[in-house]
Each structure stands twice: as C-alpha cells, then as structure tokens.
C-alpha positions in Angstrom: -10.2 4.6 -15.1 -9.6 6.6 -11.9 -8.9 9.7 -14.0 -12.3 9.2 -15.8 -14.1 8.9 -12.5 -12.3 11.9 -11.1 -13.2 13.9 -14.1 -16.9 12.8 -13.9 -16.9 13.6 -10.2 -15.5 17.1 -10.8 -18.1 17.7 -13.6 -21.0 16.6 -11.4 -19.7 18.8 -8.5 -19.3 21.8 -10.9 -22.8 21.3 -12.2 -24.2 21.2 -8.6 -22.2 24.3 -7.7 -23.6 26.2 -10.7 -27.2 25.1 -9.9 -27.0 24.9 -6.1 -30.2 26.9 -5.6 -32.2 24.7 -8.0 -30.9 21.5 -6.4 -31.7 22.8 -3.0 -35.2 23.7 -4.2 -35.7 20.1 -5.4 -34.3 18.6 -2.2 -36.5 20.9 0.0 -39.4 20.0 -2.3 -39.0 16.3 -1.4 -38.8 17.2 2.3 -41.9 19.3 2.0 -43.7 16.5 0.2 -42.8 14.1 3.0 -43.9 16.6 5.6 -47.3 17.3 3.9 -48.1 13.6 3.5 -47.1 12.8 7.0 -49.4 15.5 8.4 -52.2 14.2 6.2 -51.6 10.6 7.4 -51.5 11.8 11.1 -54.9 13.5 10.6 -56.3 10.4 9.1 -54.9 8.3 12.0 -56.7 10.7 14.4 -60.0 10.0 12.5 -60.2 13.4 11.0 -62.4 13.2 7.8 -60.3 12.9 4.7 -61.5 16.2 3.2 -60.5 18.0 6.4 -57.2 16.2 6.5 -56.5 17.4 3.0 -57.4 21.0 3.8 -55.4 21.1 7.1 -52.4 19.3 5.7 -52.3 21.6 2.7 -52.5 24.7 4.9 -49.8 23.4 7.3 -47.7 22.2 4.3 -47.9 25.6 2.6 -46.6 27.3 5.8 -43.9 24.7 6.2 -43.0 25.0 2.5 -42.9 28.8 2.7 -40.4 28.7 5.6 -38.2 25.9 4.3 -38.1 27.3 0.8 -37.5 30.9 1.9 -34.8 30.0 4.5 -32.9 27.1 3.0 -33.2 27.7 -0.7 -33.3 31.5 -1.1 -31.8 32.6 2.3 -34.8 34.9 2.9 -36.8 35.0 6.2 -39.2 37.7 5.1 -42.7 36.7 6.5 -44.4 39.4 4.5 -43.9 37.3 1.3 -46.4 34.6 2.5 -49.4 36.0 0.5 -47.3 36.1 -2.7 -46.1 32.5 -1.9 -49.7 31.3 -1.5 -50.7 33.0 -4.7 -47.7 31.3 -6.4 -49.0 27.9 -5.1 -52.4 28.7 -6.6 -50.9 29.6 -10.0 -48.8 26.4 -10.0 -51.9 24.4 -9.1 -53.9 25.9 -12.0 -51.0 25.5 -14.4 -50.7 21.8 -13.3 -54.5 21.2 -13.9 -54.3 22.9 -17.4 -51.2 20.9 -18.3 -52.8 17.6 -17.3 -55.9 18.5 -19.3 -53.8 19.4 -22.3 -51.7 16.2 -22.1 -54.9 14.1 -21.8 -55.8 15.3 -25.2 -52.9 13.2 -26.6 -52.2 10.6 -23.9 -55.7 9.8 -22.7 -54.4 8.7 -19.3 -54.5 11.0 -16.3 -52.0 8.9 -14.4 -49.3 9.4 -17.0 -50.3 13.0 -17.7 -50.1 13.7 -13.9 -46.7 12.1 -13.7 -45.4 14.2 -16.6 -46.9 17.4 -15.1 -45.6 16.6 -11.7 -42.1 16.2 -13.1 -42.2 19.5 -15.1 -44.0 21.8 -12.7 -41.3 22.1 -10.0 -39.1 24.0 -12.6 -41.9 26.6 -13.1 -42.5 26.7 -9.3 -38.7 27.3 -8.8 -38.8 30.2 -11.3 -41.8 31.8 -9.7 -40.5 31.2 -6.1 -37.2 32.7 -7.1 -39.0 35.8 -8.3 -40.8 36.1 -5.0 -37.8 35.5 -2.6 -35.0 37.3 -4.5 -36.6 40.6 -5.6 -35.1 43.8 -4.3 -38.2 44.6 -2.2 -38.3 41.2 -0.6 -34.8 41.8 0.9 -35.7 45.1 2.5 -38.6 43.9 4.6 -36.5 41.3 6.4 -38.0 39.6 9.4 -36.7 37.1 11.8 -38.6 33.9 12.5 
C-alpha cells in the first residue's frame, strides 16, 4: 500500500514538474480572480455604481494580472508587453463569447455553456500568454518594476 502511494506521489510530482508553468498559470489565475472580485466588491461597498465598479475592477484586475502572470508564471517583468497582454485579454473575451454562443446552439443553457467555456478558455489564454511573455523580443526589452 505504501509503495502504491509513494509511486502515485512520484507520478503526481513528475506531472507537476513537467507542467510547472501551466500549473502556476492556473494558480495565479485563481489569485487574480479573487483580486478582481475583491476590488469589485470594495467599489460596490463604497457605493460606486455597478457599471463603474465593473470597469474599474476590470482595469485594475488586468494590470494586476499582467504583473502576476508575467513575473510569477513566465519570469518576465517587461512592462512594454502590457498592450499585447490587453489585446490578448480582448481576444480571449471574444473567443469566450463565441464559444458560449456555439455551445448554446446545442445546450440551450447559458449557465452550463458559460461554465464549460470558463473551464476551457484558461488553456487558450495560457497558450497566448506564453507567446507574449516568452518570445525572443520580450526578453530583450526587460524592465524592472
């Protein structure tokens, strides 16, 4: 029994080591989600209208996400990549909307379609973010925080 648990533990550890960047991306994504919602909730608590709370928390969340993803996932502090990162977020947003619309053709339930899209899109986001933060040119324009 101990041998089986030890083997499973080594297998899981090996899987994490091989995909460390993806796992870090997902963990940082959870942290970024908590940050974004917390900022939104604080604005609501301060009686900021909900539409402004969404706009402000999204903007601050994007900046926070840019720094945490760049630094902790891809080890890149290049601030010149912000525009590409924001464009990436726009592409992911559009892809998510399209995916939900396509899923609704078969599922007829936006809650379920949204849940499916929300669970799939981080992998596309990781791929696009990796292309932004790990290109040759992104390394040369290195900037400290």
